[in-house]
Every structure is written in structure tokens, then in C-alpha cells.
N, C-alpha and C positions, 0 to 999 in steps of 0.2 A: 422466443427459439431458445437454440445453443447461441448464438451469435449474435443477441437481439444487444448486447455491452457493445460490440462494434458500434451501433450507430446511433445508440442512446445513452449519453454518462452519466451514469448512479447523481441523486440528487445528492450532494457534498456533503461527507460528513458520515450519511445513512449510517445506520446502525450500529454505528461506532459506539457508543455509548452503553449496551449490553456487553462489552469488554472493559471489566478493572483495570487491564494493562493498559487500555488504551494513553490515559495521563503519564505512563511512560512511553508508551509507545511512536505517538506522533512526535516529540522530543530527541526522539533516537535518528524518526525520518529526517526530521528540520533541522539537524546535524548531517545527517550524512546526504540529503537531495543535489550538494556539489558534485555525488559522484554516480550520482543517476545519466551522464553520457554514455558512463561505460557500464553497463550493466551485468556483467558482472562478478566486477568489483565492487560496485554499488551494496550487491544482493550479501557478496562476503561479507564486506563489512559489517552489514547491518544485521547478519548473522549473529555474527562474534558480540554486539553490541546487547546483542538481546540477550545470548546465555550471561555475557557478565553480568546483566539486572536480573535473571534468572525468570526469564521470562520463555516460555516453549515458544520452541519456531510453529507446532501448529499455529496457538495462536497469535501472534505473531502474523505471518502470513494472513488469515482466515480475515484482521483490518487492513491489509493490506488493499487484500481480495474486494473488500466492500467500497477501498475508496476508488479504486482500479475497475470493480464488474458492479456492486451494487448487489451483491451479493458475499457469501463467507467460503463457496464451496466451488470449484473449479481449475480449468488446466493452472500448470504451475505460472508464480510470480513474473518467471522468464520468457514465456510462451505470452501469458497479458503482453507484458511490453511488445513479443514481438510483433504481436495481430495490431495492435493502436497504435504502435510505432511511443520512440525516445519521448517528443515532445506529448503527444495527445496525453500520453502516460505521466506524464511531469506533471500536465494544466493540472488533470485529475485530480492525484496528489496533492498537489498546495494547495485548491479547492480545498479541499476535504482537510483539509490541514486546516486553512484557515479557517473555515465553517466551525468544526467542532472547537480551535482554542478562543474561539471568539462568545 
């Protein structure tokens, strides 16, 4: 169902290996994770960082959706965070980063 991701967390790091840019995206997320409590600031900051690294927003946000939902298509990142809540969203990103990095 469309809201399955609300109830079942994705396998951490699942699907990130399909994106060559993941090795650049993960460090950006790690660096800016302390800003996560303020969703708007976090998203604006990572957009700038992605742009500086030459990563398209589409690719960047597909990777974040994978971490949050287990699929690279879906609602906006802000909407996903609002649905899941900040704590659950942050937990999923941390688990995904940790899994991908190990």
C-alpha cells in the first residue's frame, strides 16, 4: 500500500548501491544531520551541498527516499519527514548511513 513505509522501516541502506553518487551523498548527510531537527534548514543546506558537489537534486532526493521509505519514488522529503516524524526519520537515515558505510 501507499503508506506501508509508515509502519515498516526499510532495510537499512537498501538500494543505495544503485547510485554512483551515494558515496558522495552519504558524507553530506552525515555532515548535516545535526540540522535535521529543523527540516527546512536541513533540506536547504543539503540542496546547496549537493549542488556544490554537482549532484542533481533528483538523484540526491531519490537516495534519501530510499533511506526513509525503501523506494526512490514518493512524496517530497519534507512530507515524508512530517508523516514519519523527525525522530523516526532521523533514525532511518542514521541506520541507512551506517549500513551503507560498513
